[in-house]
Phi, psi and omega in degrees: 000153178290154180289124185282350175277355183285105181295330176296328177284319180300320180294318181294314179303319176291329180285320180302307179303332183282343189290148172252105185296139187279343180200183181292328185291316176291320176304309178305313187292322178299318179294322178293316180302311185298325185279319183294314185294346177287337181263340184275128181283328178227077189294343182258003179256110180295345181263355181270336184197141176295349172251124182200163181289135166233178181218143175214179189218136170275107182264119184248152175193189182287349175267358175118243185222158179258137174234142176235146181279114180288126190294324180277318182275337186056045173230155178268129187222169174288160180300142183195164180175182176284146179274151167287137177312323181279357180285143156279169193295310178305314178295325172295321174299320182291317184292318180291326183292320176298313179297332184278326191248342185064012177262159167287120187230140184227166168286152174304159181302332182281358181106179181307128185237104177288123185249328186203154177231137176214136175253127185204163180291145174242182174302162174056031182079004183285163171239126187259123171262096191266128184257113191252123188253151168277134175230163180234151180210153171291185190270004178300151170297148167299147173222072182301139180291159178307137181101342173266154175308129182268354178271073179229128187210153167286151179220142168295158180296329174296309177299315178310319181297328185275335183262338186287156168307128194306332182289343174289332201301307183298330177290320181293328175295312177298325179299320177298317175303321182286325179290323174299320184288333180246012192301318180303317174292308176299324181288318184297323184287317178292323180289329178287320177290328178291337180277343184282155171296152176282156175102001182275182175297156181300000000 
């Protein structure tokens, strides 16, 4: 059994259980994640088991959402990458999205928002139980650091649906609906971010 004292895990499981899956793939992914974590002693540690939790971010703003061309897979995806063992899932999504884009990125004003779950193969024969969070950024162009994919760009929601890896499409359609429903609050936040000097805290 996973350690019941791990508050990070309890928080994740509560958020996962509250999701309304967008399609059958996400429904199966939620079921698998909830099953796998029952046997994983250290579900956040990629070195403890080839099946483990990961985190990624759907970065939203007034320009739409960000996709990057994954160098190994050669498909357009949301920012993602390996978590640091000490990260909780929301912070891991934030850190990886910052690393992939070079932008200042924050959680929504209401706090970390788990938006989507997907289980998929990862490198080295691993399986990623991926927790995907909504993140917000100002309208600056991405500026990924050296060593990261340089093919990172803002896309309108319509363009993102045509460019993204096909399994992302149902989530991207739902993502646009989320932006529209939260637009007054989220727009105000990202426009305020765009007006701030660069180099501040994330």
